[in-house]
C-alpha positions as CSV (number, residue, x, y, z in Angstrom):
1,M,-0.2,0.3,0.0
2,K,3.0,2.2,0.9
3,K,3.9,2.3,-2.8
4,V,1.0,2.9,-4.2
5,V,0.4,5.8,-2.0
6,G,3.8,6.6,-2.9
7,I,3.0,6.8,-6.8
8,A,-0.1,8.6,-6.4
9,V,1.7,11.3,-4.4
10,L,4.1,11.1,-7.5
11,L,1.9,11.7,-9.9
12,L,0.1,14.3,-8.5
13,V,3.1,16.7,-7.8
14,V,3.9,15.6,-11.6
15,G,0.7,16.7,-12.5
16,V,0.4,20.1,-10.6
17,V,3.9,20.9,-11.8
18,T,2.9,20.2,-15.5
19,T,-0.4,22.7,-15.2
20,L,1.4,25.1,-13.9
21,G,4.4,25.5,-16.6
22,S,2.1,25.0,-19.1
23,F,0.2,27.9,-18.5
24,D,-0.5,30.4,-21.7
25,P,-0.7,34.0,-20.9
26,E,-1.8,35.2,-23.9
27,S,-5.3,33.1,-23.5
28,G,-4.9,32.8,-19.9
29,S,-5.2,29.3,-19.8
30,Y,-3.2,26.2,-18.7
31,T,-2.4,24.2,-21.8
32,F,-2.1,20.8,-19.9
33,L,-6.1,21.2,-18.7
34,S,-7.2,21.8,-22.2
35,P,-10.2,19.4,-22.9
36,F,-8.1,17.9,-26.7
37,N,-4.6,17.5,-24.1
38,L,-6.6,15.5,-21.3
39,E,-8.7,13.3,-24.0
40,N,-5.3,12.7,-25.7
41,L,-3.8,11.5,-22.3
42,L,-6.6,9.9,-20.8
43,Q,-6.6,7.5,-24.3
44,R,-2.8,6.8,-23.8
45,I,-3.4,5.8,-20.3
46,G,-6.2,3.2,-21.5
47,L,-3.9,2.3,-24.5
48,Y,-0.8,1.7,-22.3
49,G,-2.6,0.6,-19.5
50,V,-3.6,-2.9,-20.7
51,L,0.1,-3.5,-21.9
52,S,1.2,-2.8,-18.7
53,L,-0.8,-5.4,-17.1
54,A,0.2,-7.5,-19.6
55,A,3.6,-7.3,-18.4
56,A,2.0,-7.4,-14.6
57,F,0.9,-10.8,-14.9
58,V,4.3,-12.4,-16.0
59,I,6.2,-10.4,-13.6
60,V,4.6,-11.2,-10.7
61,T,5.3,-14.9,-11.3
62,G,8.9,-13.7,-11.3
63,G,9.4,-14.2,-15.3
64,V,9.4,-11.7,-18.0
65,D,7.9,-11.0,-21.3
66,L,9.9,-9.0,-24.0
67,S,7.3,-9.7,-26.9
68,I,4.6,-7.8,-26.0
69,G,5.4,-5.0,-28.5
70,A,6.0,-7.6,-30.8
71,V,2.7,-9.4,-30.4
72,V,0.7,-6.1,-30.6
73,C,2.6,-5.7,-34.3
74,V,1.3,-9.3,-34.9
75,A,-2.4,-8.4,-34.1
76,G,-1.7,-5.0,-35.5
77,C,-0.8,-6.5,-39.2
78,V,-3.6,-9.5,-38.7
79,L,-6.4,-7.9,-38.3
80,P,-6.5,-5.2,-41.1
81,W,-5.5,-8.6,-42.9
82,L,-8.9,-10.4,-41.9
83,L,-11.1,-7.0,-42.2
84,R,-9.4,-5.9,-45.5
85,D,-8.3,-9.0,-47.5
86,L,-10.5,-12.1,-46.1
87,E,-13.5,-10.1,-45.4
88,W,-14.0,-11.4,-41.9
89,S,-16.7,-9.6,-40.1
90,P,-15.2,-7.2,-37.7
91,W,-16.9,-8.9,-34.8
92,L,-15.3,-12.3,-35.6
93,A,-11.7,-11.1,-36.6
94,M,-10.9,-9.3,-33.4
95,P,-11.9,-11.9,-31.1
96,A,-9.5,-14.6,-33.5
97,V,-7.1,-12.4,-33.5
98,V,-7.0,-11.5,-29.7
99,L,-7.0,-15.5,-29.2
100,G,-4.3,-16.3,-32.2
101,C,-2.2,-13.7,-29.8
102,G,-3.0,-15.7,-26.5
103,A,-1.8,-18.8,-28.5
104,I,1.3,-17.1,-28.6
105,G,1.6,-17.0,-25.0
106,L,0.9,-20.6,-24.5
107,W,3.9,-21.4,-26.8
108,H,6.1,-19.1,-24.6
109,G,4.7,-20.9,-21.3
110,L,5.5,-24.6,-22.7
111,L,9.1,-23.6,-23.9
112,V,9.6,-22.0,-20.2
113,V,8.2,-24.8,-18.2
114,G,8.2,-27.7,-20.3
115,V,11.6,-26.9,-21.9
116,G,13.2,-25.3,-19.2
117,L,14.3,-22.2,-20.9
118,Q,14.7,-19.1,-19.4
119,P,12.1,-16.4,-20.3
120,F,13.8,-14.0,-20.8
121,V,15.4,-15.9,-23.6
122,V,12.2,-16.9,-25.1
123,T,10.5,-13.9,-25.0
124,L,13.7,-12.2,-26.4
125,C,13.8,-14.6,-29.6
126,G,9.7,-13.8,-29.7
127,L,10.2,-10.5,-29.9
128,L,12.7,-10.8,-32.7
129,L,11.1,-13.7,-34.4
130,Y,7.3,-12.4,-34.6
131,R,8.6,-9.2,-35.7
132,G,10.3,-10.7,-38.6
133,L,7.5,-13.3,-39.3
134,M,5.2,-9.7,-40.1
135,R,7.4,-7.7,-41.9
136,A,7.6,-10.8,-44.3
137,F,4.1,-11.6,-44.4
138,T,3.5,-7.9,-45.2
139,D,5.9,-7.3,-47.6
140,D,7.0,-4.1,-45.5
141,Q,4.0,-2.7,-46.5
142,T,1.4,-0.7,-44.5
143,M,-2.1,-2.3,-43.3
144,G,-4.3,-0.1,-43.4
145,L,-8.3,-0.8,-41.9
146,G,-9.6,1.8,-44.3
147,D,-13.4,1.7,-43.6
148,T,-13.5,-1.9,-43.0
149,A,-13.8,-1.6,-39.0
150,E,-16.3,1.4,-38.2
151,G,-18.0,-0.5,-35.2
152,L,-14.6,-1.5,-33.7
153,R,-12.9,2.0,-34.0
154,W,-15.3,3.3,-31.3
155,F,-13.6,0.6,-28.8
156,A,-10.0,2.7,-29.6
157,T,-11.3,6.2,-30.6
158,G,-14.8,6.7,-29.3
159,K,-15.9,9.0,-26.1
160,V,-18.6,9.0,-23.4
161,P,-19.5,12.6,-23.2
162,L,-19.3,14.2,-19.6
163,T,-19.3,17.8,-20.8
164,A,-20.4,19.8,-23.9
165,E,-16.4,20.2,-24.4
166,F,-15.1,16.9,-22.7
167,G,-15.5,13.3,-23.1
168,L,-14.1,10.2,-21.3
169,P,-12.3,8.0,-23.8
170,V,-13.4,4.6,-24.1
171,P,-10.3,3.2,-23.8
172,L,-10.0,4.0,-20.6
173,L,-13.1,2.3,-20.0
174,V,-11.6,-0.9,-21.4
175,L,-8.8,-0.4,-18.7
176,A,-11.3,-0.1,-16.2
177,V,-13.0,-3.5,-17.0
178,V,-9.6,-5.2,-17.3
179,A,-8.1,-3.8,-14.0
180,L,-11.3,-4.9,-12.4
181,A,-11.0,-8.3,-13.9
182,T,-7.3,-8.8,-12.6
183,W,-8.2,-7.3,-9.3
184,V,-10.5,-10.3,-8.7
185,L,-8.2,-12.8,-10.3
186,W,-5.4,-11.8,-8.4
187,T,-7.4,-11.1,-4.8
188,R,-10.5,-12.9,-4.8
189,T,-9.4,-16.5,-6.3
190,V,-7.1,-19.2,-5.3
191,A,-5.5,-19.2,-8.4
192,G,-4.7,-15.3,-7.9
193,R,-3.2,-15.7,-4.4
194,H,-0.9,-18.9,-6.1
195,L,0.4,-16.5,-8.9
196,F,1.6,-14.2,-5.8
197,A,3.1,-17.3,-3.9
198,L,5.1,-18.7,-7.3
199,G,6.7,-15.3,-7.8
200,R,8.0,-15.1,-4.3
201,S,9.7,-18.6,-4.2
202,E,8.6,-21.3,-6.7
203,Q,10.2,-24.3,-5.0
204,A,8.1,-23.7,-1.6
205,A,5.1,-22.9,-4.2
206,R,5.7,-26.5,-5.5
207,F,6.2,-28.2,-1.9
208,S,3.1,-26.6,-1.0
209,G,0.9,-28.4,-3.8
210,V,0.6,-25.6,-6.0
211,A,0.4,-26.5,-9.8
212,T,3.2,-24.1,-10.9
213,G,3.7,-24.6,-14.2
214,R,0.2,-24.4,-15.0
215,L,0.1,-20.8,-13.3
216,T,3.1,-20.1,-15.0
217,I,1.7,-21.3,-18.2
218,L,-1.4,-19.1,-17.3
219,A,0.6,-16.1,-17.0
220,Y,2.2,-15.9,-20.4
221,V,-1.4,-16.8,-21.8
222,V,-3.1,-14.0,-20.1
223,C,-0.2,-11.5,-21.2
224,S,-0.1,-12.6,-24.6
225,L,-4.4,-11.9,-24.8
226,L,-3.9,-8.4,-23.1
227,A,-1.4,-7.5,-25.3
228,G,-2.9,-8.8,-28.3
229,L,-6.0,-7.0,-27.2
230,G,-3.8,-3.6,-26.6
231,G,-2.5,-4.4,-30.1
232,C,-6.1,-4.3,-31.7
233,L,-6.9,-0.9,-29.9
234,F,-3.7,0.7,-31.4
235,V,-4.1,-0.1,-35.0
236,L,-8.1,0.7,-34.2
237,D,-6.7,4.1,-32.9
238,V,-4.5,5.0,-35.8
239,N,-6.3,2.7,-38.6
240,S,-3.1,1.0,-40.0
241,A,0.1,-0.5,-39.0
242,Q,3.3,-1.0,-40.8
243,A,5.4,-4.1,-39.2
244,S,8.9,-2.6,-39.0
245,S,7.6,0.2,-36.7
246,F,4.7,-0.7,-35.3
247,G,4.6,-1.8,-31.7
248,N,8.5,-0.9,-31.3
249,F,9.5,-0.4,-27.8
250,Y,6.1,-0.9,-26.2
251,E,7.2,-3.6,-23.9
252,L,9.4,-1.2,-22.2
253,Y,6.4,1.7,-21.6
254,A,4.5,-2.1,-20.4
255,I,7.2,-3.3,-18.1
256,A,8.5,0.6,-16.8
257,G,5.1,1.2,-15.6
258,A,4.4,-2.3,-14.0
259,V,7.5,-2.0,-12.3
260,L,6.9,1.9,-11.4
261,G,3.5,1.1,-10.0
262,G,5.2,-1.4,-7.3
263,V,5.6,-4.8,-9.1
264,A,8.8,-5.9,-7.9
265,L,11.1,-7.3,-10.8
266,R,11.8,-10.6,-8.5
267,G,8.1,-11.8,-8.5
268,G,5.7,-11.9,-5.8
269,E,4.1,-8.6,-5.5
270,G,2.3,-5.8,-6.6
271,T,-1.2,-4.3,-6.8
272,V,-3.4,-3.7,-10.0
273,L,-4.1,0.0,-8.3
274,G,-0.3,0.7,-8.6
275,V,-0.2,-0.6,-11.9
276,V,-2.8,1.7,-13.5
277,L,-1.2,4.3,-11.5
278,G,2.3,3.5,-12.7
279,A,1.0,3.3,-16.7
280,A,-0.5,6.8,-16.2
281,L,2.9,8.1,-14.5
282,M,4.6,6.7,-17.7
283,Q,2.0,8.4,-19.9
284,L,2.1,11.8,-17.9
285,L,5.8,12.3,-18.2
286,P,6.6,12.2,-21.6
287,N,3.3,14.8,-21.9
288,T,4.9,16.5,-19.3
289,I,8.0,16.9,-21.8
290,R,6.4,17.9,-24.7
291,L,4.5,20.6,-22.5
292,L,7.1,21.9,-20.6
293,G,10.3,21.4,-23.3
294,D,8.5,21.9,-26.5
295,S,10.2,18.5,-27.7
296,D,9.9,14.6,-27.1
297,K,13.5,13.7,-27.5
298,L,13.7,12.7,-23.9
299,E,11.2,10.3,-23.8
300,F,12.9,7.2,-24.2
301,A,15.7,8.4,-21.8
302,V,12.9,9.0,-19.5
303,V,11.5,5.3,-19.9
304,G,14.9,3.8,-19.2
305,G,15.3,6.3,-16.0
306,V,12.6,4.7,-14.9
307,I,12.9,1.3,-15.2
308,L,16.0,2.1,-13.2
309,L,15.2,4.1,-10.6
310,G,12.2,1.5,-10.1
311,A,14.3,-1.3,-10.1
312,C,17.0,0.8,-7.4
313,A,13.7,1.8,-5.2
314,D,12.4,-2.0,-4.8
315,E,16.5,-3.1,-4.4
316,G,16.6,-0.7,-1.4
317,L,13.2,-1.3,-0.2
318,Q,13.8,-4.8,0.3
319,H,17.4,-4.3,2.2
320,W,15.8,-1.7,4.3
321,L,13.2,-4.4,5.1
322,A,15.5,-7.2,6.1
323,R,17.6,-4.9,8.3
324,I,14.0,-4.4,10.3
325,R,13.9,-8.2,10.2
326,R,16.9,-9.1,11.9
327,R,16.8,-6.1,14.3
């Protein structure tokens, strides 16, 4: 809970600083608080928040998934192909893509559990493999949706009007649904408690009768399912995807959001609220850089710094707690 409070306070401080720094003397208004900027920020929080929850599922078990961005690319390239070239129904194509991405997670889980490969190796190879396959499949051509997904695009670009000028982006509502389902699984089910036990000590969990292999596979399947959902939302948002760049570095935003939100890289710790707040901060920081610095050149540096600081803070907290226990 202390981590959640800390990230919430940091989020509030950055928001206040950004608001004050974005004051425009000519219009007498704060650019950060403009409906356009807030809607865009909340939409990005919704989109990237889904990916952070995807990464969190694997991290809490003590693993890592570096292929999230590549899975986003797969979803972004396959969905237009099904809709435009094969003329599938939008309401059939999107579930098929998400389930297909879930099969990628099943493959990862089987390699980690059945073959005994390290998650880092499996997912790093997946990152290269899936993007390479998509580049060959699309011949590096842009996969556009055209007007084949008008009904589905509401999930990525729609807004629920709250006032005459401001609407709540639908992706944020999608994130809320995914977050609620994740919270129920993590805190109200036996499988959820076992996921965290697996992250704390796989050997102890196995000796306690926990089906550690099945849970590990489940974590990778859910991670890829959510990455596939995120990929569909991203391509529906921009209406096209190019395999060489679509989803690049998205796994870094996902992992950074989870780690910044209090999910321990060693596994066994994390909260859904913390992950959502971490994902929000990861989107607020680039927004702050663009508004106050009038440039986005430092965006990747901020992402890298956030991951490093999150890891250092987690390590320092563990040493501090260990010293208290010894006393």
